[in-house]
C-alpha positions as CSV (number, residue, x, y, z in Angstrom):
1,X,13.2,-19.1,1.3
2,X,11.8,-21.0,-1.4
3,X,8.5,-19.6,-3.2
4,X,6.7,-20.6,-5.9
5,X,4.1,-18.5,-8.1
6,X,1.8,-19.8,-10.2
7,X,0.9,-17.0,-13.1
8,X,2.9,-14.8,-14.4
9,X,0.6,-11.8,-15.5
10,X,1.3,-8.3,-14.2
11,X,1.1,-9.4,-10.5
12,X,2.6,-12.4,-10.7
13,X,5.8,-11.0,-12.8
14,X,5.9,-7.6,-10.2
15,X,6.1,-10.1,-7.4
16,X,8.4,-12.3,-8.6
17,X,11.2,-9.2,-9.9
18,X,10.4,-7.9,-6.3
19,X,11.4,-11.0,-4.7
20,X,14.0,-12.4,-6.9
21,X,15.9,-8.6,-5.8
22,X,15.9,-10.6,-2.2
23,X,17.8,-13.2,-3.3
24,X,15.2,-15.9,-2.8
25,X,14.7,-19.3,-4.6
26,X,11.9,-18.4,-6.9
27,X,9.8,-20.0,-9.5
28,X,7.3,-18.7,-11.5
29,X,4.6,-21.1,-13.4
30,X,2.5,-20.2,-16.0
31,X,1.2,-21.4,-19.4
32,X,2.4,-18.7,-21.8
33,X,5.1,-19.5,-23.0
34,X,6.2,-15.8,-23.6
35,X,5.5,-14.9,-20.5
36,X,7.6,-17.8,-19.0
37,X,10.4,-16.8,-21.7
38,X,10.4,-12.9,-20.8
39,X,10.7,-13.7,-16.7
40,X,13.5,-15.9,-17.1
41,X,15.3,-13.5,-19.3
42,X,14.8,-10.8,-17.0
43,X,14.8,-12.2,-13.5
44,X,17.0,-14.5,-11.6
45,X,14.3,-17.1,-11.4
46,X,12.9,-20.7,-12.6
47,X,10.7,-21.0,-14.8
48,X,8.4,-23.5,-15.4
49,X,5.5,-23.7,-18.4
50,X,2.2,-25.8,-17.9
51,X,-1.1,-26.2,-15.6
52,X,-0.2,-25.6,-12.2
53,X,-3.5,-27.6,-12.1
54,X,-1.1,-30.5,-12.4
55,X,-0.2,-32.1,-9.7
56,X,2.9,-33.6,-11.8
57,X,4.4,-29.9,-12.5
58,X,3.2,-29.1,-8.9
59,X,6.3,-31.9,-8.1
60,X,8.0,-31.0,-11.1
61,X,8.4,-27.1,-8.8
62,X,9.4,-29.2,-5.6
63,X,5.9,-27.9,-3.8
64,X,6.2,-30.3,-0.8
65,X,9.6,-28.0,-0.3
66,X,8.2,-24.5,-1.0
67,X,7.7,-22.3,2.0
68,X,5.2,-20.1,0.2
69,X,2.9,-20.8,-2.1
70,X,1.5,-17.4,-4.2
71,X,-1.4,-18.5,-6.6
72,X,-2.1,-15.1,-9.0
73,X,-3.8,-16.7,-12.2
74,X,-6.6,-14.9,-13.5
75,X,-9.1,-17.1,-12.2
76,X,-9.8,-17.1,-9.0
77,X,-11.4,-20.1,-8.5
78,X,-8.0,-21.9,-9.9
79,X,-6.2,-19.9,-7.2
80,X,-8.5,-21.4,-4.4
81,X,-8.0,-24.9,-5.7
82,X,-4.3,-24.7,-6.2
83,X,-3.6,-23.4,-3.0
84,X,-5.4,-26.1,-1.6
85,X,-3.4,-28.9,-3.3
86,X,-0.4,-27.2,-2.5
87,X,-1.0,-27.2,1.0
88,X,-2.0,-30.8,0.8
89,X,1.9,-31.3,-0.8
90,X,3.3,-30.1,1.9
91,X,3.7,-26.0,1.1
92,X,4.4,-24.0,4.3
93,X,1.8,-21.1,3.5
94,X,-0.4,-20.7,0.8
95,X,-1.8,-16.9,-0.7
96,X,-4.5,-16.8,-3.0
97,X,-5.4,-13.9,-5.1
98,X,-9.5,-13.6,-5.9
99,X,-11.7,-10.7,-7.0
100,X,-14.9,-11.4,-5.3
101,X,-15.4,-9.1,-2.0
102,X,-17.7,-11.3,-0.7
103,X,-15.1,-14.1,0.5
104,X,-12.8,-11.5,2.0
105,X,-15.8,-10.2,4.1
106,X,-16.8,-14.0,4.8
107,X,-13.7,-15.1,6.3
108,X,-15.5,-15.2,9.9
109,X,-18.2,-17.0,8.3
110,X,-16.2,-19.8,6.2
111,X,-12.7,-21.0,7.5
112,X,-10.6,-21.2,4.3
113,X,-7.5,-22.5,6.5
114,X,-9.8,-25.3,6.9
115,X,-9.0,-26.3,2.8
116,X,-5.7,-25.0,2.7
117,X,-5.7,-21.3,1.6
118,X,-3.9,-19.7,4.6
119,X,-4.6,-16.2,3.1
120,X,-6.7,-14.2,0.8
121,X,-5.7,-11.2,-1.3
122,X,-7.6,-8.9,-3.3
123,X,-5.5,-6.3,-5.3
124,X,-8.9,-4.8,-5.7
125,X,-10.3,-4.2,-2.3
126,X,-6.6,-3.4,-1.3
127,X,-7.2,-0.7,-3.7
128,X,-10.5,0.4,-2.2
129,X,-9.3,0.4,0.9
130,X,-6.2,2.6,0.2
131,X,-8.8,5.0,-1.8
132,X,-10.6,5.5,1.6
133,X,-7.8,6.2,3.9
134,X,-6.3,9.0,1.6
135,X,-9.6,10.4,1.8
136,X,-10.0,10.3,5.2
137,X,-6.8,12.0,5.6
138,X,-7.8,14.3,2.3
139,X,-4.9,17.2,3.0
140,X,-2.2,14.9,2.7
141,X,-0.4,13.1,-0.5
142,X,0.2,9.6,1.7
143,X,-1.8,7.8,4.5
144,X,-1.1,4.5,6.3
145,X,-3.3,3.5,9.7
146,X,-1.2,0.6,11.5
147,X,-3.7,-1.1,14.0
148,X,-6.9,0.8,13.1
149,X,-5.1,4.2,13.6
150,X,-3.3,3.5,17.2
151,X,-0.4,5.3,14.8
152,X,-0.6,7.0,11.0
153,X,1.8,7.0,8.4
154,X,1.4,10.8,7.1
155,X,3.5,12.2,3.7
156,X,3.5,15.5,2.9
157,X,5.2,18.2,1.1
158,X,6.8,21.2,3.1
159,X,5.9,24.5,2.2
160,X,7.6,27.9,2.8
161,X,5.5,28.8,5.5
162,X,6.1,25.6,7.5
163,X,7.8,26.7,10.5
164,X,10.4,24.2,11.1
165,X,11.6,24.6,7.4
166,X,15.3,25.3,7.6
167,X,15.8,23.8,11.0
168,X,17.3,20.5,11.9
169,X,15.4,17.4,13.2
170,X,16.6,18.1,17.0
171,X,15.8,21.6,16.8
172,X,12.4,21.2,15.5
173,X,12.0,18.8,18.1
174,X,13.3,21.2,20.9
175,X,10.9,23.8,19.0
176,X,8.1,21.6,19.0
177,X,8.8,19.5,21.9
178,X,5.3,18.7,23.0
179,X,4.6,17.2,19.5
180,X,3.2,13.5,18.7
181,X,5.2,12.7,16.0
182,X,8.3,11.8,14.3
183,X,9.9,12.2,10.8
184,X,11.0,9.1,9.1
185,X,11.7,9.5,5.9
186,X,12.9,12.6,3.4
187,X,13.0,13.0,-0.1
188,X,14.4,16.3,-1.5
189,X,12.8,17.7,-4.0
190,X,13.7,16.6,-7.9
191,X,15.9,13.5,-6.1
192,X,15.3,10.3,-6.4
193,X,17.4,9.2,-3.0
194,X,15.3,8.8,0.2
195,X,16.9,10.0,3.4
196,X,16.3,8.5,6.5
197,X,16.5,11.3,8.6
198,X,18.9,11.6,11.9
199,X,19.0,14.7,14.3
200,X,21.0,17.0,12.0
201,X,19.3,16.8,9.2
202,X,17.8,19.9,7.7
203,X,14.0,20.0,6.7
204,X,14.0,22.1,3.1
205,X,11.4,23.7,1.1
206,X,9.9,21.2,-0.9
207,X,11.0,18.4,0.8
208,X,8.6,15.4,0.8
209,X,8.4,14.1,4.3
210,X,6.8,10.8,6.1
211,X,5.7,11.1,9.5
212,X,4.9,8.6,12.1
213,X,2.0,10.0,15.0
214,X,-0.3,9.1,17.6
215,X,-4.0,10.0,17.1
216,X,-3.1,13.4,18.8
217,X,-0.3,13.8,16.5
218,X,-2.4,14.0,13.1
219,X,-3.8,17.5,14.3
220,X,-0.5,18.8,15.2
221,X,0.9,18.0,11.6
222,X,-2.0,19.6,10.2
223,X,-1.3,23.0,11.9
224,X,2.3,22.7,11.7
225,X,2.2,22.1,7.8
226,X,-0.1,24.7,7.0
227,X,-2.7,22.1,5.7
228,X,-5.9,22.7,5.6
229,X,-8.5,19.6,6.9
230,X,-11.3,20.4,4.5
231,X,-14.3,18.3,4.6
232,X,-15.1,15.7,1.9
233,X,-18.4,15.3,1.3
234,X,-18.9,15.2,-2.9
235,X,-17.2,12.2,-4.8
236,X,-16.9,11.6,-8.3
237,X,-15.6,8.4,-9.5
238,X,-14.9,7.6,-13.2
239,X,-15.0,3.8,-13.9
240,X,-17.4,1.0,-12.8
241,X,-15.0,-1.5,-12.2
242,X,-14.4,-3.6,-9.2
243,X,-12.1,-1.0,-7.7
244,X,-14.8,1.8,-8.7
245,X,-18.1,0.1,-8.1
246,X,-16.6,-1.2,-4.4
247,X,-15.1,2.2,-3.4
248,X,-18.8,4.0,-4.4
249,X,-20.4,1.1,-2.3
250,X,-18.1,2.2,0.6
251,X,-18.9,5.7,0.5
252,X,-22.5,5.5,0.0
253,X,-22.5,3.3,3.1
254,X,-20.8,5.8,5.2
255,X,-23.2,8.8,3.5
256,X,-20.8,10.7,1.0
257,X,-22.4,12.3,-2.5
258,X,-21.5,9.8,-4.7
259,X,-21.2,10.1,-9.0
260,X,-19.7,7.0,-10.6
261,X,-19.5,7.5,-14.5
262,X,-18.7,4.5,-16.6
263,X,-18.4,3.9,-20.3
264,X,-20.2,1.0,-21.1
265,X,-24.0,1.5,-21.1
266,X,-24.9,-2.1,-19.2
267,X,-22.9,-2.0,-16.6
268,X,-23.9,1.8,-15.7
269,X,-27.5,0.1,-15.7
270,X,-26.4,-2.6,-13.5
271,X,-24.5,-0.4,-11.1
272,X,-27.6,2.0,-10.7
273,X,-29.5,-0.7,-10.0
274,X,-27.1,-2.1,-7.1
275,X,-26.2,1.1,-5.9
276,X,-29.0,3.4,-5.7
277,X,-27.9,6.1,-3.1
278,X,-25.2,6.9,-6.0
279,X,-25.8,9.1,-9.5
280,X,-24.9,7.0,-12.2
281,X,-23.7,8.4,-15.5
282,X,-23.4,6.7,-18.6
283,X,-20.9,8.6,-20.5
284,X,-17.3,8.9,-21.2
285,X,-15.4,10.5,-18.7
286,X,-12.7,12.2,-21.3
287,X,-14.5,14.7,-22.4
288,X,-14.6,17.5,-20.6
289,X,-18.3,18.7,-21.7
290,X,-19.4,15.6,-19.6
291,X,-17.0,16.6,-16.5
292,X,-18.3,20.1,-16.4
293,X,-22.2,19.5,-17.4
294,X,-22.0,16.6,-13.8
295,X,-20.2,19.8,-11.9
296,X,-17.1,18.1,-11.4
297,X,-15.8,21.8,-10.3
298,X,-17.8,21.4,-7.5
299,X,-16.4,17.7,-6.4
300,X,-14.2,18.0,-3.2
301,X,-12.6,14.6,-4.8
302,X,-12.0,13.1,-7.7
303,X,-11.1,9.5,-8.0
304,X,-10.5,7.8,-11.7
305,X,-10.0,3.9,-11.3
306,X,-10.6,2.8,-15.1
307,X,-8.4,0.2,-16.6
308,X,-6.3,2.9,-18.4
309,X,-3.8,4.7,-16.7
310,X,-3.7,7.6,-19.2
311,X,-7.3,8.3,-19.1
312,X,-6.9,8.1,-15.0
313,X,-4.1,11.0,-15.3
314,X,-5.8,12.6,-17.9
315,X,-8.9,13.3,-16.0
316,X,-7.4,13.9,-12.9
317,X,-5.1,16.5,-14.3
318,X,-8.9,18.2,-15.6
319,X,-10.6,17.7,-12.0
320,X,-7.0,19.4,-11.1
321,X,-7.6,22.3,-13.5
322,X,-11.0,22.6,-11.9
323,X,-9.6,23.8,-8.3
324,X,-10.6,20.0,-6.9
325,X,-8.9,19.3,-3.6
326,X,-8.4,16.1,-3.9
327,X,-7.3,13.4,-7.3
328,X,-6.6,9.4,-7.2
329,X,-5.7,8.0,-10.1
330,X,-4.9,4.4,-10.6
331,X,-2.2,3.6,-12.6
332,X,0.2,0.2,-13.9
333,X,3.4,1.8,-14.7
334,X,5.6,2.4,-12.2
335,X,7.4,5.4,-13.7
336,X,4.6,7.7,-13.4
337,X,4.5,8.0,-9.9
338,X,7.8,10.0,-10.2
339,X,5.7,12.9,-11.9
340,X,2.6,12.9,-10.0
341,X,3.5,15.6,-7.8
342,X,4.6,17.8,-10.5
343,X,2.3,17.5,-12.9
344,X,-0.5,18.3,-10.3
345,X,-1.6,14.8,-9.4
346,X,-2.2,14.5,-5.4
347,X,-2.3,10.7,-5.2
348,X,-1.1,7.4,-7.7
349,X,-2.5,4.1,-6.4
350,X,-1.0,0.5,-7.8
351,X,-2.6,-2.6,-7.3
352,X,0.9,-4.2,-7.8
353,X,2.6,-2.0,-5.4
354,X,-0.2,-2.9,-2.5
355,X,-0.4,-6.5,-3.3
356,X,3.5,-6.5,-2.6
357,X,2.9,-4.9,0.4
358,X,0.7,-7.5,2.0
359,X,2.6,-10.5,0.4
360,X,6.0,-9.0,1.9
361,X,5.1,-9.4,5.3
362,X,5.4,-12.9,5.0
363,X,8.9,-13.0,3.3
364,X,10.3,-11.0,6.1
365,X,12.0,-12.4,9.2
366,X,11.0,-11.6,12.7
367,X,7.1,-11.6,13.9
368,X,6.0,-9.2,11.3
369,X,2.1,-8.4,11.1
370,X,2.1,-5.4,8.7
371,X,4.1,-3.5,5.9
372,X,4.5,-0.6,4.0
373,X,6.5,0.5,0.8
374,X,5.3,4.4,-0.1
375,X,5.3,5.1,-3.0
376,X,8.1,6.1,-5.6
377,X,10.6,5.9,-2.2
378,X,13.3,3.3,-2.2
379,X,12.2,2.3,1.7
380,X,10.3,-0.4,3.7
381,X,8.0,0.4,6.7
382,X,7.7,-2.5,9.0
383,X,5.7,-3.3,11.7
384,X,7.2,-5.6,14.1
385,X,6.1,-7.9,17.3
386,X,8.4,-8.1,20.3
387,X,9.5,-11.4,21.6
388,X,11.0,-12.5,24.7
389,X,13.7,-13.7,22.6
390,X,14.2,-10.3,20.9
391,X,17.5,-8.9,20.6
392,X,15.8,-5.3,21.4
393,X,13.4,-6.6,24.2
394,X,14.0,-4.8,27.4
395,X,16.4,-2.4,25.7
396,X,16.2,1.5,25.8
397,X,16.2,2.4,22.4
398,X,19.2,4.7,22.7
399,X,21.2,1.7,23.9
400,X,20.1,-0.4,20.6
401,X,22.8,-0.8,17.8
402,X,20.1,0.3,15.4
403,X,22.0,0.8,11.8
404,X,21.7,4.9,10.7
405,X,19.7,3.9,7.6
406,X,17.1,2.9,9.7
407,X,14.7,4.5,12.5
408,X,11.7,3.6,15.0
409,X,8.9,5.6,14.2
410,X,6.3,4.7,16.9
411,X,5.2,2.1,19.4
412,X,1.9,0.7,20.0
413,X,1.5,-0.6,23.4
414,X,-1.4,-2.2,24.4
415,X,-3.6,-1.1,21.3
416,X,-2.6,2.7,22.0
417,X,0.4,4.5,19.8
418,X,2.8,6.1,21.5
419,X,5.8,8.4,19.9
420,X,9.3,6.2,21.3
421,X,12.0,8.4,21.9
422,X,15.6,7.5,22.8
423,X,14.6,6.4,26.8
424,X,11.5,4.5,25.6
425,X,12.1,0.5,27.2
426,X,10.8,-2.0,24.8
427,X,9.4,-4.9,26.4
428,X,8.1,-8.0,25.0
429,X,4.5,-7.6,23.0
430,X,5.2,-4.1,21.9
431,X,4.8,-4.2,18.5
432,X,7.6,-1.3,17.0
433,X,7.1,0.4,13.6
434,X,10.5,0.6,12.0
435,X,11.3,2.5,8.9
436,X,14.3,1.6,7.0
437,X,16.2,1.6,3.5
438,X,16.8,-1.9,1.6
439,X,20.0,-2.1,2.9
440,X,19.4,-2.4,6.2
441,X,16.3,-4.9,6.3
442,X,18.5,-7.8,7.3
443,X,20.0,-6.2,10.4
444,X,16.5,-5.2,11.4
445,X,15.2,-8.3,10.5
446,X,18.0,-10.0,13.2
447,X,17.5,-7.6,16.0
448,X,13.3,-8.8,16.0
449,X,14.3,-12.7,15.5
């Protein structure tokens, strides 16, 4: 597969890095010589220096034979324009990064496909959506919905009181035979390796376990893991940038009590005019006295989304010390994910990872309609549509030659989530949610071609 990326900034470099691991033909275009030298010396890619708006450069990059053209420069107008050019020159699919949320919401009114842009992606919008889902399942460290909640991915840490700790997956399934969820990934406490659970896998104290569940199973997981479904009403947001502003706007529309702290005075006044139902505070969120004065301890959730990762982490730690139930920090450094729980932060989010998740589904073979990469876990969760010619079509799950490093977490059938066990027969039209380690992906793709 041939992929061209225009823009070698944080998102572009991260995409090039991840895609290069897939042994794909990657070309990175940027005007910055140092960026390209660094990328070329660290990644197995081709780098071209110049303006992606140049037709000559487009031809040099061989856009006409590209399978995917991704525009992630800092200018959204440039991204839309060069995607349109790439499409006209013969690229099979184009994706443009934008920052204007209105364009995303206007896709029912405006056909961007007609001008050559197949997909619009906003890392800021993806981060805001991620925050919304995390607040919906506030007791858990990770959550993600497939098909509007027909199936939900939930991640949680097992404590001593969890009744199936010490049991194997098979034993737990027999004890709790009426449950509607499936464990799909386990990370042992203090270890970086990820386990795809089988029947003989033992649940241990401190495990971070990811479950795929139907709507009925969410309440069951709350009950069995001893998590309390806390009511989130009062929310404090640190940072009035695109993510903070749009998160605050969405929460206000849902009638949450929102306080937003912004360091820039002019921006704070601007936000106060746009969000009359939110309390906008001009001040430095690193100031402990300010947070105390604004009743941090009375908040149900604290979300820190400034442009500085360290500020976000430290302010969340402060919120955690005040017994705030849910803390979410935006970070740029992926290494921080390994530290989140040990230092007392519920959830970390990363724009680059969220953007890569969205784009990767176009790289995967088979009819992939959704994809999720778990924070700090070396696994992918993919949602495939079963076609009549798929190798899994009309077979029972137990009869499919499925690798041990992959597992079917659930099936979405006619819009309804199903916890599918071995006797379930897969039919065309089913949407299958699969969790697998990277080394199994090629085998899994072949099953759904």
